[in-house]
C-alpha positions as CSV (number, residue, x, y, z in Angstrom):
1,L,11.6,-20.6,-4.2
2,L,11.6,-17.4,-6.1
3,A,14.0,-18.9,-8.7
4,A,11.4,-21.7,-9.2
5,L,8.7,-19.1,-9.7
6,A,10.8,-17.2,-12.2
7,A,11.9,-20.4,-14.1
8,D,8.3,-21.8,-14.5
9,A,6.9,-18.9,-16.6
10,R,3.8,-20.9,-17.7
11,R,2.7,-21.7,-14.2
12,A,3.5,-18.2,-12.9
13,A,1.5,-16.6,-15.7
14,S,-1.6,-18.6,-14.8
15,A,-1.4,-18.4,-11.0
16,K,-4.3,-16.6,-9.3
17,V,-2.6,-16.4,-5.8
18,V,1.1,-16.1,-5.3
19,S,1.9,-16.3,-1.6
20,F,5.1,-16.8,0.3
21,R,3.8,-15.2,3.5
22,G,6.4,-15.5,6.3
23,C,8.5,-17.9,4.3
24,G,12.1,-17.6,5.4
25,G,13.3,-19.1,2.1
26,V,12.5,-16.0,0.1
27,D,15.2,-13.8,1.7
28,G,16.8,-11.5,-0.8
29,A,16.1,-8.9,-3.5
30,F,12.6,-7.9,-4.5
31,P,11.5,-10.4,-7.1
32,A,10.7,-7.9,-9.9
33,D,11.4,-10.3,-12.8
34,A,9.2,-13.0,-11.3
35,L,6.3,-10.7,-10.7
36,K,6.3,-9.5,-14.3
37,K,5.3,-13.1,-15.2
38,C,2.3,-13.1,-12.8
39,E,0.1,-11.0,-14.9
40,H,-3.1,-13.0,-14.1
41,A,-2.6,-13.1,-10.3
42,R,-5.3,-11.7,-8.2
43,E,-3.3,-11.8,-4.9
44,I,0.4,-11.5,-4.3
45,D,1.6,-11.9,-0.7
46,F,5.3,-11.6,0.3
47,T,4.5,-10.5,3.9
48,R,7.5,-11.0,6.3
49,C,9.8,-12.6,3.7
50,A,12.9,-10.5,4.4
51,L,12.8,-9.0,0.9
52,A,15.2,-6.1,0.4
53,G,15.7,-3.4,-2.2
54,A,13.5,-1.1,-4.2
55,L,9.9,-1.9,-5.1
56,V,10.2,-1.6,-8.9
57,G,7.2,0.0,-10.5
58,A,7.7,-1.6,-13.9
59,S,7.3,-5.0,-12.2
60,V,3.7,-4.3,-11.1
61,R,2.5,-2.3,-14.1
62,R,1.1,-5.4,-16.0
63,L,-0.7,-6.8,-13.0
64,R,-4.1,-5.5,-14.1
65,A,-6.2,-8.2,-12.4
66,L,-4.4,-7.8,-9.0
67,T,-6.8,-7.2,-6.1
68,A,-4.3,-7.5,-3.2
69,L,-0.6,-6.7,-3.0
70,R,0.9,-7.5,0.5
71,L,4.5,-6.7,1.0
72,A,4.5,-5.7,4.7
73,G,7.3,-6.5,7.1
74,N,10.2,-6.6,4.7
75,R,13.2,-4.3,4.1
76,L,11.9,-2.6,0.9
77,T,13.5,0.8,0.2
78,G,13.0,3.6,-2.3
79,K,9.7,5.3,-3.1
80,V,6.2,4.0,-3.3
81,P,5.9,3.5,-7.1
82,N,3.4,5.7,-9.0
83,E,2.6,2.7,-11.1
84,L,0.7,1.2,-8.2
85,G,-2.0,3.7,-8.9
86,M,-2.5,2.2,-12.4
87,L,-3.9,-1.2,-11.1
88,P,-7.7,-0.8,-11.6
89,A,-8.7,-3.9,-9.6
90,L,-6.5,-3.2,-6.5
91,E,-8.4,-3.3,-3.2
92,E,-5.6,-3.9,-0.7
93,L,-2.2,-2.4,-0.7
94,E,0.0,-3.3,2.3
95,L,3.5,-1.8,2.3
96,D,3.8,-1.2,6.1
97,T,6.9,-1.9,8.2
98,N,9.5,-1.4,5.5
99,A,12.0,1.4,4.9
100,L,10.1,3.3,2.1
101,R,10.9,7.0,1.6
102,G,9.4,9.9,-0.2
103,R,5.9,11.0,-0.6
104,I,2.7,9.0,-0.8
105,P,1.9,9.2,-4.6
106,D,-1.2,11.0,-5.7
107,T,-1.7,8.3,-8.3
108,L,-3.1,6.0,-5.5
109,S,-6.3,8.1,-5.7
110,G,-6.8,6.5,-9.1
111,L,-7.7,3.2,-7.5
112,P,-11.5,3.1,-7.5
113,R,-11.8,-0.1,-5.5
114,L,-9.1,0.6,-2.9
115,R,-10.4,-0.5,0.5
116,R,-7.2,-0.9,2.6
117,L,-4.1,1.3,2.3
118,A,-1.4,0.3,4.9
119,L,1.8,2.4,4.7
120,S,2.6,2.6,8.4
121,R,6.1,2.3,9.9
122,N,8.1,3.6,7.0
123,Q,10.0,6.8,6.5
124,L,7.4,8.6,4.3
125,T,7.4,12.4,4.2
126,G,5.2,15.2,2.9
127,P,1.5,15.5,3.3
128,I,-1.2,12.9,3.4
129,P,-2.6,13.4,-0.2
130,H,-5.9,15.1,-0.2
131,T,-6.6,13.2,-3.4
132,L,-7.2,10.0,-1.4
133,G,-10.6,11.5,-0.8
134,R,-11.5,10.2,-4.3
135,C,-11.2,6.6,-3.0
136,A,-14.9,6.2,-2.3
137,E,-14.4,2.5,-1.1
138,L,-11.5,3.3,1.3
139,R,-12.2,1.6,4.6
140,E,-8.7,1.6,6.3
141,L,-6.0,4.2,6.0
142,H,-3.0,3.4,8.0
143,V,-0.1,5.9,7.8
144,H,1.1,6.1,11.4
145,A,4.8,6.1,12.4
146,N,6.2,7.9,9.4
147,R,7.4,11.5,8.9
148,L,4.3,12.9,7.4
149,T,3.6,16.6,7.8
150,G,0.8,19.1,7.2
151,I,-2.8,18.5,8.1
152,I,-5.3,15.7,7.9
153,P,-7.0,16.3,4.6
154,K,-10.7,17.4,4.9
155,E,-11.3,15.5,1.6
156,L,-11.1,12.2,3.6
157,G,-14.6,13.1,4.7
158,R,-15.6,12.1,1.1
159,C,-14.8,8.5,1.9
160,P,-18.2,7.3,3.3
161,E,-16.9,3.7,4.1
162,L,-13.9,4.9,6.1
163,R,-13.7,2.9,9.3
164,E,-10.0,3.3,10.4
165,L,-7.7,6.3,10.1
166,R,-4.4,5.8,11.9
167,A,-2.1,8.7,11.5
168,G,-0.4,9.0,14.9
169,H,3.4,9.3,15.4
170,N,3.7,11.8,12.6
171,P,4.6,15.5,13.0
172,L,1.1,16.6,11.7
173,S,-0.4,20.0,12.5
174,G,-3.8,21.6,12.5
175,L,-7.2,20.4,13.7
176,V,-9.1,17.3,13.0
177,P,-11.3,18.3,10.1
178,S,-15.0,18.4,10.9
179,Q,-15.7,16.7,7.5
180,L,-14.6,13.4,9.0
181,G,-18.0,13.5,10.8
182,R,-19.5,12.5,7.5
183,C,-17.8,9.1,7.8
184,E,-20.6,7.3,9.6
185,H,-18.6,4.1,9.9
186,L,-15.5,5.6,11.4
187,R,-14.7,3.6,14.5
188,E,-11.0,4.3,15.0
189,L,-9.2,7.6,14.6
190,T,-5.7,7.4,16.0
191,L,-3.7,10.6,16.2
192,E,-1.5,10.2,19.3
193,H,1.8,12.1,19.2
194,A,0.8,13.9,16.0
């Protein structure tokens, strides 16, 4: 399937939605070359496709119209690419349930339309970036079941639309910041085993 997408460059270049969600026939390396050709895509969904290898930043850099990138439930490794923070239309980023390592990049705070950030069940380390408080549209922040340390940033209180903050199963420290009280829509705050 991925070979067909890579081979038909004209069709890939004009596709608005590229979805192989749950498709067992996509097993293999992350399709970096195929994604480079999908520069007009608004949604890319490879959820639960048994993709492996590194998520290559250069493969997503040209996806300027992309509103949703869903790569959850694969075997992706390496770091979350800084280049993801350079996609101005991105609203949903789902990278949960992979084997990603390293820090959550500060560049993600450069996504003015980001509503959903799902990074749970990886091996991410370091703090939850305080710069995510710049994402005024952020509604869901899922970072549970990683190896994140430090405190829950008080700057998340600047996200007025925040509805879900799942940060449990991380070795976090400190108190829940009172600034989260400003998030009038917050309905789920999960911090168990933090």
